[in-house]
C-alpha positions as CSV (number, residue, x, y, z in Angstrom):
1,X,15.3,-26.7,5.4
2,X,16.6,-23.1,5.0
3,X,14.9,-20.5,7.1
4,X,12.7,-18.0,5.1
5,X,13.7,-14.4,5.5
6,X,11.4,-12.2,7.5
7,X,8.9,-10.6,5.2
8,X,7.1,-7.3,5.8
9,X,3.4,-7.3,5.8
10,X,1.6,-6.2,2.6
11,X,0.9,-2.4,2.7
12,X,-2.7,-1.4,2.7
13,X,-4.1,-0.2,-0.7
14,X,-3.7,3.5,-1.5
15,X,-6.5,5.5,-0.1
16,X,-5.7,9.0,-1.1
17,X,-8.5,11.0,-2.7
18,X,-8.0,11.8,-6.4
19,X,-7.7,15.5,-5.7
20,X,-4.8,14.8,-3.2
21,X,-3.0,12.5,-5.7
22,X,-3.4,15.2,-8.4
23,X,-1.9,17.9,-6.1
24,X,1.0,15.6,-5.2
25,X,1.7,14.9,-8.9
26,X,1.6,18.6,-9.7
27,X,4.0,19.4,-6.8
28,X,6.5,16.7,-7.9
29,X,6.4,17.8,-11.5
30,X,7.1,21.4,-10.4
31,X,10.0,20.2,-8.2
32,X,11.6,18.1,-10.9
33,X,10.9,20.3,-14.0
34,X,14.1,22.3,-13.5
35,X,16.3,19.2,-13.0
36,X,14.8,17.6,-16.1
37,X,15.4,20.6,-18.3
38,X,19.0,21.2,-17.0
39,X,21.8,20.1,-19.3
40,X,23.6,16.9,-18.4
41,X,27.1,17.1,-16.9
42,X,29.9,15.8,-19.1
43,X,30.3,12.5,-17.3
44,X,26.6,11.7,-17.4
45,X,26.4,12.8,-21.1
46,X,29.3,10.3,-21.8
47,X,27.4,7.5,-20.1
48,X,24.2,8.2,-21.9
49,X,26.1,8.3,-25.2
50,X,27.6,4.9,-24.4
51,X,24.3,3.4,-23.6
52,X,22.8,4.7,-26.8
53,X,25.5,3.2,-29.0
54,X,24.2,0.3,-31.2
55,X,25.4,-3.1,-30.0
56,X,27.8,-4.9,-32.2
């Protein structure tokens, strides 16, 4: 019988207060806003265009 890999214990449920979760979300949106609004580089733009092509 194959040995089962070691499994990590289940993490406890999230216990952050809503106000803390909201502040974390606001901070993350602020950090990523600039990156999300920046233009794509040429290589990444090519990859996105390739993904968006209709399948034959």
